[in-house]
C-alpha positions in Angstrom: -6.4 -20.5 57.9 -3.0 -18.8 57.6 -0.7 -21.0 55.6 2.9 -20.2 55.3 5.2 -20.7 52.4 7.7 -22.5 54.6 5.1 -24.9 55.9 4.0 -25.9 52.4 7.5 -26.3 51.3 8.2 -28.6 54.2 5.1 -30.7 53.4 6.0 -30.9 49.7 9.5 -32.2 50.5 8.2 -34.6 53.1 5.6 -35.9 50.6 8.4 -36.6 48.2 11.0 -38.2 50.7 8.5 -39.8 53.1 11.3 -39.1 55.7 11.6 -36.5 58.3 15.4 -37.0 58.3 15.7 -36.5 54.6 13.3 -33.4 54.6 15.4 -31.9 57.4 18.6 -32.4 55.3 17.2 -30.9 52.2 15.9 -27.9 54.1 19.1 -27.6 56.2 17.0 -27.5 59.4 16.7 -29.9 62.3 14.5 -32.9 62.4 12.5 -31.5 65.4 12.0 -28.4 63.3 10.5 -30.5 60.4 8.2 -32.3 62.8 6.9 -29.2 64.5 6.2 -27.6 61.1 4.3 -30.6 60.0 2.2 -30.6 63.2 1.5 -26.8 62.7 0.3 -27.5 59.2 -1.9 -30.3 60.4 -3.5 -27.9 62.8 -4.1 -25.4 60.0 -5.6 -28.1 57.7 -7.6 -29.8 60.4 -6.5 -33.3 59.4 -3.5 -35.7 59.7 -0.9 -35.5 56.9 0.7 -38.9 57.4 0.4 -42.1 59.4 3.0 -44.7 60.5 2.4 -48.4 59.7 4.8 -51.3 60.1 7.6 -48.9 60.6 6.9 -46.9 57.5 5.4 -43.5 56.9 2.8 -42.8 54.3 0.6 -39.9 53.4 -3.1 -39.9 54.4 -5.9 -39.7 51.8 -6.4 -36.1 52.6 -2.8 -35.2 52.2 -2.7 -36.9 48.8 -5.8 -34.9 47.9 -4.2 -31.5 48.6 -0.7 -32.4 47.3 -1.4 -31.6 43.6 -2.6 -28.1 44.6 0.6 -27.6 46.5 2.7 -28.7 43.6 0.7 -26.4 41.3 1.3 -23.5 43.6 5.0 -24.1 43.6 5.1 -24.3 39.9 3.3 -20.9 39.7 5.8 -19.5 42.1 8.7 -20.7 39.9 7.1 -19.2 36.9 6.5 -15.9 38.8 10.1 -15.8 39.9 11.3 -16.4 36.3 9.0 -13.7 34.9 10.2 -11.2 37.6 13.8 -12.1 36.7 13.1 -11.4 33.0 11.3 -8.1 33.8 14.3 -7.1 36.0 16.6 -7.7 33.1 14.1 -6.2 30.6 14.1 -9.5 28.6 10.3 -9.7 28.5 7.3 -7.5 28.5 6.0 -5.3 25.7 7.0 -2.3 23.7 4.4 -0.5 21.5 5.6 2.2 19.2 3.7 4.7 17.0 5.8 6.5 14.3 5.5 8.7 11.2 6.1 6.7 8.0 9.4 8.2 7.0 11.1 6.8 10.2 10.3 3.2 9.2 12.6 3.0 6.2 15.8 1.9 7.9 16.6 3.4 11.4 13.7 2.2 13.3 13.5 -1.3 11.8 17.2 -1.8 12.2 17.0 -0.7 15.9 14.1 -3.0 16.5 15.9 -5.9 14.9 18.9 -5.4 17.2 16.7 -5.0 20.3 14.6 -8.1 19.5 17.7 -10.2 19.0 18.6 -9.7 22.6 15.1 -9.9 24.0 13.2 -12.6 22.1 10.4 -12.7 24.7 9.5 -9.0 24.3 6.3 -8.4 22.4 6.7 -5.7 19.8 4.1 -3.6 18.1 4.8 -0.9 15.5 2.0 1.2 14.0 2.4 4.1 11.5 0.4 7.3 11.7 0.5 10.9 10.7 2.4 13.2 13.1 -0.9 14.4 14.7 -2.1 10.8 15.3 1.3 9.8 16.7 0.9 12.6 19.3 -2.6 11.4 20.1 -1.5 7.8 20.5 1.1 8.8 22.9 -1.2 11.2 24.8 -3.9 8.5 25.2 -1.2 5.9 26.2 -2.1 3.6 23.4 1.6 3.2 22.8 4.8 3.4 25.0 6.7 5.9 22.7 6.1 7.7 19.4 8.3 9.4 16.7 7.4 12.6 14.9 8.7 16.0 14.0 8.5 19.0 16.2 6.7 21.3 16.9 3.4 20.2 18.3 1.2 21.6 21.1 0.3 18.9 23.5 0.8 19.4 27.3 0.4 15.7 28.2 3.2 14.6 25.9 7.0 14.8 26.9 9.7 15.1 24.2 13.1 13.8 23.8 14.8 15.4 20.7 16.7 12.9 18.7 18.2 14.7 15.7 18.1 18.0 13.9 18.3 18.1 10.1 17.7 20.5 7.2 15.3 20.1 4.4 17.0 19.1 1.2 16.2 19.3 -2.5 15.6 16.0 -4.1 16.4 15.9 -7.9 16.0 13.1 -10.5 19.3 11.6 -11.3 20.5 13.2 -14.6 18.7 16.5 -13.9 20.7 19.5 -15.2 21.0 20.7 -11.6 22.0 17.3 -10.1 25.7 18.2 -10.1 25.3 21.2 -8.0 26.5 21.3 -4.3 23.8 23.7 -3.3 20.4 24.6 -4.8 19.4 28.3 -4.7 16.0 29.8 -5.0 17.0 31.1 -8.5 17.7 27.7 -9.5 14.1 26.7 -8.9 12.6 29.3 -11.3 10.7 27.5 -14.1 11.0 24.2 -12.1 8.1 22.2 -10.7 8.6 22.0 -7.0 7.0 19.3 -4.9 6.5 20.4 -1.3 4.6 19.6 1.8 1.2 21.3 2.4 1.2 24.1 4.8 -0.7 21.9 7.3 2.3 19.6 7.9 5.2 20.5 10.1 7.8 20.4 7.3 5.5 22.3 5.1 4.9 25.0 7.6 8.6 25.4 8.3 9.5 25.4 4.6 6.9 28.0 3.6 7.9 30.2 6.6 11.5 30.2 5.3 10.5 30.9 1.6 8.3 33.9 2.3 11.0 36.4 1.4 12.0 34.5 -1.7 11.1 36.3 -4.9 10.9 33.3 -7.3 7.6 32.3 -8.7 7.2 28.5 -7.9 5.1 25.9 -9.6 4.1 23.8 -6.7 2.8 20.2 -6.3 1.5 19.8 -2.7 1.7 16.6 -0.7 1.5 15.8 2.9 4.2 13.0 2.9 7.9 13.2 2.1 7.8 9.6 0.9 5.2 10.6 -1.7 7.4 13.5 -2.8 10.4 11.2 -3.1 8.4 8.8 -5.4 7.3 11.7 -7.6 10.9 12.8 -8.1 11.8 9.3 -8.9 9.2 9.5 -11.7 10.7 12.8 -12.9 7.8 15.0 -11.9 10.0 17.8 -10.4 12.3 18.8 -7.6 11.1 18.1 -4.1 11.7 19.6 -0.7 12.0 16.8 1.8 13.9 15.8 4.8 16.8 13.3 4.8 14.8 10.5 6.6 13.2 9.5 3.2 16.6 8.8 1.5 16.6 5.1 2.5 13.3 4.8 0.5 15.5 5.2 -2.6 17.9 2.2 -2.6 18.5 2.3 -6.2 19.8 5.9 -6.2 17.3 7.4 -8.5 17.3 10.6 -6.6 20.1 13.0 -5.8 19.8 14.9 -2.5 21.3 18.4 -2.5 21.5 21.0 0.2 19.2 24.1 -0.2 21.0 27.5 0.2 18.9 28.4 3.2 18.7 26.2 6.2 15.2 24.9 6.8 15.7 23.2 10.2 13.6 20.3 11.4 13.8 18.5 14.8 12.8 14.9 15.0 11.9 13.6 18.5 10.8 10.7 20.6 7.5 11.3 22.4 6.2 9.6 25.6 3.5 10.3 28.1 4.0 12.6 31.0 1.6 10.6 33.1 3.6 7.4 33.5 7.2 6.6 34.2 9.5 5.5 31.3 10.0 1.8 31.3 13.4 0.0 31.4 12.6 -1.4 27.9 12.2 2.1 26.5 15.5 3.2 28.1 17.3 0.2 26.6 15.7 0.6 23.2 16.6 4.3 23.2 20.3 3.4 23.8 20.2 1.0 20.7 18.3 3.6 18.7 20.9 6.4 19.5 23.6 4.3 17.7 21.5 3.9 14.6 20.7 7.6 14.5 24.4 8.6 15.0 25.3 6.3 12.0 22.5 8.0 9.9 23.8 11.5 10.8 27.4 10.7 9.9 26.3 9.2 6.6 24.3 12.3 5.6 27.0 14.7 6.8 29.4 13.0 4.5 27.0 13.8 1.7 27.1 17.4 2.5 23.7 17.4 4.2 23.0 18.9 7.6 22.1 16.2 10.1 23.0 16.5 13.8 22.5 13.9 16.7 20.8 15.5 19.7 21.0 12.6 22.3 
């Protein structure tokens, strides 16, 4: 049996109208064409679709038996067309994201909120990991995109740099150094410094830059900038951190000040090299770019180094 969509459509309309003339009008074809299509379908099915009695046409028992399946098929086709249209316009589907914690304070949630407002049918998933685990999630394709600091060594992961920023000094508000425009290495003598461990990307970059400094630092080590921010809020010391953590301080308990030596960090979007970038990712990136641009402008106005790269 080789049923054609046009044959089933003709039968479906004929079943509703019980008239060859009306079926022909709705399909915008000739009446002989409708009659021929119904004959071909009867040959395919192996039974009659209708009978004429007392000048009226009615469906056979067999035709009434298969009609619900035909209607269900057309309903599924309508659903398929709608889903395809949504996918074409990127209004449905799914977007899974893995991110380091510091990117979830404001930029990423704000971008997701704008994205979702325009695409309510898109299923969103955001999971937070360490940088190494973000890379692993992307490489294993458990997520569509990831966000983390460079560098990392993973051949299966492609990178789109988003912004470049410099590490800043975070001081408790009211600290004797909080009125400075720049913090020097000499300023840090006899201060407790909260810094990333050498195993983290920011920590590695920071320690590499401080190797030539002569000051003797009292260091509290942590692997998260958010933790260092909270310790500064409690007055434990001066932290080296990146500007992404600043939205975690809405009450302004911490004062960010540029450090005399630039300690650059590049933040990037990660995606798998083994599959094409989806339309949803491209559209989300366009929204994200605007949020990052606003964040960079805000920090530049504070005298902090923050540069948009996309």
